[in-house]
C-alpha positions in Angstrom: 27.5 19.6 -11.1 27.8 18.1 -7.7 28.8 20.0 -4.6 29.5 18.5 -1.2 28.8 20.4 2.1 29.4 19.0 5.5 26.3 18.6 7.6 26.5 20.8 10.7 25.1 18.0 13.0 27.1 15.2 11.6 30.4 16.1 9.9 30.7 12.6 8.4 27.6 13.1 6.2 27.5 15.1 3.1 24.8 16.9 1.1 24.9 16.2 -2.6 23.2 19.0 -4.5 22.7 17.9 -8.1 19.9 18.8 -10.4 18.7 15.1 -10.3 18.6 15.1 -6.5 16.7 18.4 -6.5 14.1 16.9 -8.9 13.8 13.8 -6.7 13.5 15.8 -3.6 10.7 18.0 -5.0 8.7 14.8 -5.5 9.6 13.3 -2.1 11.8 10.7 -3.6 15.3 11.7 -2.5 17.5 8.6 -1.9 17.6 7.2 1.6 20.4 8.8 3.6 20.6 11.9 1.5 21.2 14.8 3.8 19.5 18.0 2.6 20.5 21.3 4.1 18.1 24.2 4.8 19.2 26.1 1.7 18.6 23.0 -0.5 15.1 22.6 1.0 14.3 26.2 0.3 15.6 25.8 -3.3 13.4 22.7 -3.8 10.4 24.6 -2.4 9.5 22.0 0.2 10.0 21.5 3.9 11.5 18.3 5.3 9.0 15.9 6.8 9.2 15.3 10.5 10.6 11.9 11.7 7.0 10.8 12.6 5.7 11.7 9.2 8.6 9.9 7.5 8.0 6.8 9.6 4.3 6.9 8.8 5.0 7.1 5.1 7.6 4.3 5.3 5.0 2.1 7.1 2.3 2.9 4.5 4.7 2.1 1.7 5.7 -1.1 3.4 2.1 -2.2 3.7 1.4 -1.5 0.1 4.5 -3.4 -1.0 3.8 -6.4 1.2 0.2 -6.6 0.1 1.3 -6.3 -3.6 3.7 -9.2 -3.2 1.1 -11.4 -1.6 -1.4 -10.5 -4.3 1.2 -11.3 -7.0 1.8 -14.7 -5.5 -1.9 -15.3 -5.2 -2.4 -14.5 -8.8 0.1 -17.2 -9.8 -2.3 -19.7 -8.1 -5.3 -18.9 -10.1 -8.0 -21.3 -8.8 -6.2 -22.8 -5.8 -6.9 -22.9 -2.1 -3.4 -21.5 -1.6 -4.2 -18.5 -3.8 -7.4 -17.9 -1.8 -5.4 -17.9 1.5 -2.7 -15.7 -0.1 -5.3 -13.2 -1.1 -6.5 -13.0 2.5 -2.9 -12.5 3.7 -2.6 -9.6 1.2 -5.6 -7.9 2.7 -4.1 -8.4 6.2 -0.8 -7.0 5.0 -2.5 -3.9 3.7 -5.2 -3.2 6.3 -4.4 -5.4 9.2 -4.9 -4.0 12.7 -3.1 -4.5 15.9 -2.9 -7.6 18.0 -6.3 -8.2 19.7 -8.3 -6.6 16.9 -11.1 -8.6 15.4 -9.5 -9.2 12.1 -12.6 -9.6 9.9 -14.3 -6.5 11.5 -11.1 -4.4 11.1 -10.4 -5.5 7.5 -14.0 -5.2 6.3 -14.4 -1.8 7.8 -11.2 -0.5 6.3 -11.9 -1.8 2.9 -15.6 -0.6 3.0 -14.6 2.9 4.0 -11.7 3.1 1.5 -13.9 2.0 -1.5 -17.5 2.5 -0.5 -18.7 5.9 -1.9 -22.2 5.5 -0.4 -23.6 3.8 2.7 -25.3 1.2 0.5 -22.0 0.4 -1.2 -20.1 0.2 2.1 -22.7 -2.2 3.5 -22.4 -4.4 0.4 -18.6 -4.5 0.8 -19.0 -5.3 4.5 -21.3 -8.3 3.8 -19.3 -9.6 0.9 -16.0 -9.3 2.7 -17.4 -11.1 5.8 -18.6 -13.9 3.5 -15.2 -14.1 1.8 -13.4 -14.3 5.1 -15.9 -16.8 6.5 -15.2 -19.1 3.5 -11.4 -18.6 4.2 -12.0 -20.0 7.7 -13.9 -23.0 6.3 -11.2 -23.7 3.8 -8.4 -23.5 6.3 -10.1 -25.4 9.1 -11.6 -28.1 7.0 -8.4 -28.8 5.0 -10.1 -28.2 1.7 -8.0 -29.0 -1.3 -10.1 -27.4 -4.1 -12.3 -24.4 -4.6 -15.9 -24.6 -5.6 -17.2 -22.5 -8.5 -18.8 -20.2 -5.8 -15.4 -19.9 -4.1 -13.7 -19.0 -7.4 -16.3 -16.3 -8.0 -15.8 -14.9 -4.5 -12.1 -15.0 -4.9 -12.4 -13.0 -8.1 -14.4 -10.4 -6.3 -11.9 -10.3 -3.5 -8.9 -9.9 -5.8 -10.6 -7.1 -7.7 -11.4 -5.5 -4.4 -7.8 -5.8 -3.2 -6.6 -4.4 -6.5 -8.9 -1.4 -6.0 -7.8 -1.1 -2.4 -4.1 -1.0 -3.5 -4.9 1.6 -6.1 -6.7 3.7 -3.4 -3.7 3.5 -1.1 -1.3 4.4 -3.9 -3.5 7.5 -4.5 -3.2 8.4 -0.9 0.5 8.0 -1.0 0.8 10.1 -4.2 -1.3 12.8 -2.6 0.9 12.7 0.5 4.0 13.1 -1.6 2.3 15.8 -3.7 2.5 13.6 -6.9 0.0 13.5 -9.7 -1.1 9.8 -9.4 -3.6 9.9 -12.3 -0.9 11.0 -14.7 1.0 7.8 -14.2 -1.8 5.4 -13.2 -2.3 3.9 -16.7 1.4 2.9 -16.8 1.4 1.5 -13.3 -1.8 -0.6 -13.7 -1.5 -2.0 -17.2 -2.9 -5.5 -17.3 
């Protein structure tokens, strides 16, 4: 059953109250533009996120999506220089800072603190990430056309680290949206 109710603030918009929309809303997945009135929020058992919260969630999702797309493209270029550079771009899409930030410092710290469970592990990630990005600079600025075996090994490490980073960020998103990430993780990350 669908019922329509005029929104008090905007008489042109409608609130659609279906069981399906209620279920989506409970999980923070109501369609864009769906107007939910106060009674509907109470029935769903949640409160509407502020505009700032919604914007932050959208930005977070945008970073995850952009990074995933770059990683997908990089994986299609298994052992190529282009695949190496695309993997770097995927890290920048996920963890890039603002203009003027030292990119390697920013990215390595964000990756290390997301994935490193101990100080030793964080330090290892910081060093490996800096080496990975140093090689990226050499590849780009020397005009390299092929990767060495060492580059391929480093690229494999970086891709696994990026995959782990994306998984971490998706867990944060799921927690923000009050979803049980682990219940669906196996389906989402089948290889």
